N, C-alpha and C positions, 0 to 999 in steps of 0.2 A: 643829517648823514654827509659825508665828505665823499666827494666826487673823485675817482681815480683820474689824474691828470697825467698824459702821456708827456714823457719829456722828448724835445726835439732830437738829441741824439741818441734816444733809444725807441725808435718807431716800433710800432706793432703791425706789421705788414700783412699778416695774415688776416687782420680786420677789413683790409681794404679790397672792396670788389670795384672792378671797372665800370660796371654797370651803373653803380652809386656815383663814381667820381668823374668818369670821363665826360667831357662835353663835345667830344669828337674834333677838337680843334688841331691844327697844325701850326706848328711854330716857324717852320721853315721848310723848304724843298731844295736841296743842293744837286743838281745834276753833273755827272762827269767829274767827280773830285777822287781823289787818291789818298785821302788821310783817314777815312772812316773804315778801314778794313783793307784787305789784300786787293791789289788792282785798280782799276776805274771803276767807281760804284755811282750809285744814285742814291742819296741819303735822304731820307724822311725824319725830320725832327717832330715828334709829336709834342703836344702841350699839356703840362701837368705831371707833377711829381710831389710826392709827399715825404720823401726822404729828407731834403732839405741838408744835404751835405754841406758842411762848412768847406769853403773853398771851392764849390761848385762852379764849372767854368761855363755853364749856361743857366744863370739864375733866372732869366726871364722865362725860360720853357718851363719853370716849375709852376707857373700860373695856368691853371685850366682854362682860363679865359684869353689867354695870350694868342695872338696870330689870327688866322682865319678858318672856318669851318672846312674840314674834308669835304671834297667835291668829287663827283664822277669826272667832270673835266681834269681836276688834278691827278686821278687815278689814271685816266687815258694818258695823259702827258708822260707819267711815271713808266707806264707800259711800253710807250712809243721810245723813250728815251733807253729804256732797258733794253731794246729791240737792236741797237746799235752793235756790231759784231765785236766792237772793242771794250764793251762795259762787261765787267766780270759779274757784277751783281748787285744787289739792293741791300741797303743799311738801314735798320731802324733804331733811331736813338730819341733822346728828349732833352727834357721831359723824362717819362717813364713809359715805355712800350708796352709794359705788362699792366700798366693801369689804362691803356688805351685799346685794348684787345679788339673792339668793335671795328675799329679802323685797321688795326695791323693785320687781323686775320682775314678779312675781306681782301685786303690787299695781296697778303703773302698767298692766299688761295687762288687769286688771280694770275699771279706772276708763276705758280706752279702749273696752272692750266694752259698757260701761254707758252711757258719755257721747260716746263718739266725741271729737272736738275741741271739744265745747262748754264743757269745762272744762279750762283750761290746767294743764300740770305744770312746776313750778319746781323746781331742785335747787341746793344748794351743795354745793360740793366741794373739797379742798385740791390736787386733782389740776389740772394746767393742761389746757387743751383739746387742746393738742399731745400732752401725755403720755397722756392718754385715747384719743387716735387712734393711739397706737402700742400700745394695751394689749391685754388678753385679750377673747376674744369676748362675755363676759358683760357687761364695762363698756361695750363698743362697742354692745351691744344697748339696754342701758338708757340710754345717751346717746342713741340714735336714736328713744326713745319719749318723751322729755321736749322742753319748747319753750324753756324759758330755764334757762340754766346760769350761775351765778356762780361762777368758777373761780379757782383758785391758792390757796396757803397765804396764811394770816393772818400779815403781817409788822409786827411791833410798831414797827419804825422807820419804817414806812409806813403808821401808824395815822391815820385822818382821819376823825373822827366826823360832818363835814359830808357826807360822801358818800351818796348813796341806796343801800340795799341791800348794801353793801360795809363791810368795816370796816378796809381798807387799800387804797392807791392802786393796787397791783399787781393788784387783784382785777379781773376784766371781768365784765359783765353781756352774756352771749352769747345772741343768737338762734340756736337750734342748728338746727332745719331749715333756715333760710336759709343756715347756714355749711355744713352738710353738703351742700346742692343746689350752692353754689358752690366747695366745696372749699377755703375759707379762712374765718378767723374774722370773723364779721359780727357787730357789736355791736347789742344790743337797743335800742330806742327805743320810749319809751311813747307 
């Protein structure tokens, strides 16, 4: 019996569960940067991604074993950094945040508890918004807690360095609360 082999450029993301994949590792944490979304941000790069987009700018973070384990000390540092009045918000990147929901949901819930909606939350993902809407409960929960989602796999044939906050023209910048409210994709505008 021939086993179905998944092609690297045709991943089946609906089969991927964070609880089965994530090792709760962090590839990097960059406080006070201004490239991962609007304003000055604190950016958490989680480890592990199964999309393996050709041309990915963060290949090392595709490995679920890369970096260091997420810790309470790191979480406390992120909250302290976010408390600075000049910091606009938190950004989740990777790797793949939606395959690291155990870490991301915990942190985002704490950010909401400490700051309400005073600080915005952005996330990049290889999933499309439509894929996330059909996904598991943990992915939907994380989606419901963020403000802006940059969705879609990076496609090297659609690479465009002139785009703001995106690497390829197929990716969208989505206003998540408005999209959930209207039950359709609403693009973010600054």
